[in-house]
N, C-alpha and C positions, 0 to 999 in steps of 0.2 A: 492393543493391537487391532481389537474390534472397532473401538473409537476411531482409530485412524481410518480404517478401511471405509466407516460410514463416512467419514469427512470427504475423503478421497471420492467416494461414489457420488457424493453431493454435488462436488465441484464439477465432476465429470457430466452429471445431468444438466447442470447450468450451461455448460459449454456447448452440450448438444442441442439444447433449446436455442441458444443464441445463433448458432451457426445454421440451425433450421431456419430461423427467423431472417438471418442475412440472406440465405439461399431463396426464400420465398420472396424477400424484398426486390432480390434481382431478377426472379422471374417475373413480378409485376412490373419491374421496369421495362424487360424485354417485351412483356405482353402490350404495355402502354406505347412503347416506340413502335411496338408491330403494327397496332391500331392506328397511331398516326399517320405511319406511312401508308397503310390502307386508305385511311381517309383522305390523305392528299393525293394519292393515286386516283381515287374515285373522283375528287375535285378537278384534277387535271383533266380526265375523261369526259366530265360532265360540262367543262367550261364552254360557254356559248362562242361560236365564231367572232372573229374580230370584225369581220366586214358584214355590212348590212347591203341588200340589193335593192335597187332602184329601176324604175321602168322608164326609159326614154320614149316619149311619145311617138317619135318617129316610127317606131315598131308598128304602131297601129295605123300609119298614114293612108295606107290603100283602104282600111275599112272607112276611114272618113271620107276620102275623097271618092272612093267608087262604090262603096255600100251605103253611103249616107249615115254611118254612125256619128251621132253628136259628139264632138270633141269634148264635151263638158262631162261625158260619161267616163272620161279618163280615170278619175279616182276609183270610181265603181270597179272598173274592169281591173285596175291594178290590184286592188284589195282581193278581188275574186281569185286573182292568180297568185297571190301570196306575197306581195310586194310591201316594203316600208316606206319607200321615198318615190317622190314624183319629179319628172324632168320634162317640162312642157317645152312644145314647139311653137313657136309663135305663128308661123305662116300658116297652121292649121285652123286658126281663128281670123285669118285675113279676110275671108269672104264677107263675114259679118262687120269687122272693125273697119274695113275700107269703104262701106257704104256710109259711115259717120264720119270719113276721113280721119280715123283714129282720133276723135274728139276726147276732151277729158271724161265726157260723161260715158263714152263707149269703153275707154280704157277701165274706168271704174266699174262699171258693169261686169267686164272681164275678170276682174280682181275679185270682186263680190262672189261670182259665181264659182270660180275655181277654189277660192277660201272656203266656202260653203260646203263644197262637196269634199275637199281635202279633211275638212274637220270632221264632217259626217263618217268618214271611213277611218279617222285616226292615222292619216297619212302625213308625212314630212313634205312639205314643198322645198325643193333643193335649189332648182335653177331655171331660166327659161332660155332656151337656145333661139337666138334672135337671127332671122334671116332677112333679107331684102329690104334693109334700111339705109342702103348706101354703103360706098366703098370706102372703109376707113384706111385702106392702102393706096388710094387713087394717087396720081402722079400730081393732080391738081390740089393746090392748097385749100381753095374754097370748097372743092368736092368733099375733102376730108373733113373739113368742119361741119359742114352741112349734114354729112354721115355721122358725125358725133353727136349732133344735136338731136338727130332724128332718133338717135338710141336712149335719149334721155328718159322717154315716156317708160322704156322698158325696164330702165334701172329703178325708176320710181315704181313700177309695177311689181318688180322683184322683191323691193323693199317692204310693199304693202302686203305681200303674199308671205313674207318670212323666209324668203330664198337667201341662200347666201352669194348667190353669182347670176350673172347673164354670161351665156356664151356668144361670142362673136366670131365672124369670119374675117380673115385678112386676106383677099383676092389681089387686086392691084396689079401693077405693071409685072412684066416677066423679067427685067433686068434685076439681078440679085441686089445689087449695091442701092440702087433707086428704091426696091421694093422695102429693104430694111429701113432706109431712111424714112420713107412715107408711113411705114407701119409704125414705127417707134413715135412718131408725130400723131397719127390719127388715134393711137391707143394711148398714149399719154394724156391727150386732151377728155377722151372718156372716161379714164380710170380716175382722174382729178375729179370729174363732176361725182363718179361713182363713189369716191372715198366720202364724201360729204353725206352719203346715203348708207354707208356702211355695207357696201356691196362691191364683191369681186368682179374684174371683168377677165374672163378666162378665154383663151383661144384654142381652138381645137385645129388639129392637123387636118385640113378639110379641102384639099386639092392645091394644085399651083405650087407656089414656093411656099406656102403655109405647111405643105406636107414635107418639106425639107427640114427635119427636125433640127438641125444644127443651126441653120438660118433662123429658125423661129425661137431657139433658146438665145441667140444673139440679140433678137428683137427684146425679149422678156427683160435680159439683163441690162440692156441699153434703158429701157424704161425705167426699171429698177424701183417699183413701187411695190409696197407690201400687198395691195389688193388687186395686183396683176399677175395672172398665172396661166396655167394651161389646161386644157382638157385633152390629155393622151386618148386617142380612139385606135383600138388594135387593127383596123381596117383601111384607114384612110391615108395611104401613103404613096398615091399616085402624084408624081409632080407633073409629069406631061402626058397629054393626050392627043390622039391622032388629029382631031379637028380643031385643037386649041382651047378647048373647052375646060371647065373644071370637073364636070362631074358625068356627062353622058357618054361620049366616043370612048373607042379602046385605049386602054393605057399603053404607052409605048415606052415610059421610064418610070421606076418605082424606087423610092428610098426603101431600105433594109428595116422593115417594120419593128423587129426586135431591138435593133440599135436605136431606132427612132423613139420608141416607147421609154428605153432606158435612159436616154437623153432628156424626154420630157417630163419623166416623173419627178425630178427634184423640185420642180416647180407646179406641181399638180394640185388642183383643188376639186378634182373630180377624175373618174375614169370610165371610159365607155369600152364594154366589152363587145365589140361589134362581132356579129356571126352572120354565115352565109348559108351553110349547108352542114348536114350531119352524115356519119355513116352508122352501120348498123349497130356498132357499141355505143352510140351517142357521142362520138368524138366529133369536133368541129373539122372539116375536110380542107379548109384553106388556111386555118390559123392555129398553131400549137398554143392551146389555152393553158396548159400546165406550164409551158415555157414563159408566157406571157404573165400568169399569176405570180411566177416565182419573181420575176423583174419588180412587179408591184410590191410583193411583200418585202423583197430586199431593199426597196428605196425608203421604206418606213412608212409609207402611206397607210393611213388607217380609217379613211372615209368611206363613204358608199362607192360601190361599183354598180353601175348601171347595165341593164340588159337591152342592147339595141339589135335586133333582128332585121337584117337585110336582105334577105334570101327569097328565092322563088320556087323552091322544089316544095317546102311546107306552106301551109297557110300561115297567116301571121299569129295567130294564137299558138299553133303547134310549134313554130320556130323560137317563139317567146319562151314557151315551157320547156323546149328542149334546151335551150341556153340556160335558163335559170337552174335546171337539173344539173347540167354540166359543171357550172359555177359552185354550186353547192356540194357536189362530190368532191370538187378539186380543194374547195376552200374548208 
């Protein structure tokens, strides 16, 4: 009887040890699972934002034109304000380039100086916004051809700088059908040349019928080229102005900006976060930035978003930084 009790006690002890080990193992598994979950949660919380911010050079156009700031200080200023990318504006360099009639040597100097500065501050060259080089949507066929050829030097400059695009305007006639037809022709000519340079040609909603997003989408789809797209701007949706101009007089007809950005985003190769003014809480007073950024995110776009301050209440530097801060908070 005693031997049997000893034997039974031994079996019981082994069972207790095994059970204890099993419980400990289960506890360790739970701990490892818990640690993994915590690690994953921390990883989610510390993931970098999907979007990088660039600076549109138009944001400093008054500094350049009225205060005499050298446009070649663009990279230095953007770096100081904490941006990652640069979006150049061609017209800010025209006073110098026009003196040499946009010669090859003058354009080469432009490229060399911009590239040197961007590399010095570790910033990415993204695009050149090209203005004043002819009307790609003109009614006259020869005028469109000349405009397309005038843009070639800027395609070449963008390629040499390592940009992905040039931004062009489609002004042209005011008749919708004629505008679409002319725009498709002019844009196709330029995009065909740019394709050989691995450069995109992107159209901004920038006054007149180009601010009618539905019509602009029609143009992009008819062109049907991989390197032809859009640059949706949060603020440029005035279709008609009192004096018939594109940018200066009072707007008398405007396209719905939220609908417009949503329509343009599927073709976007850049996004321009235009701003005008801010309230005491730092919110933009003209445009619902949260709503706009949701449209951008929902589209699947993952490229740069540029800051383009165009207001008068704040200085250009203050407006740039206020726009940047708002974007960072929302993103």
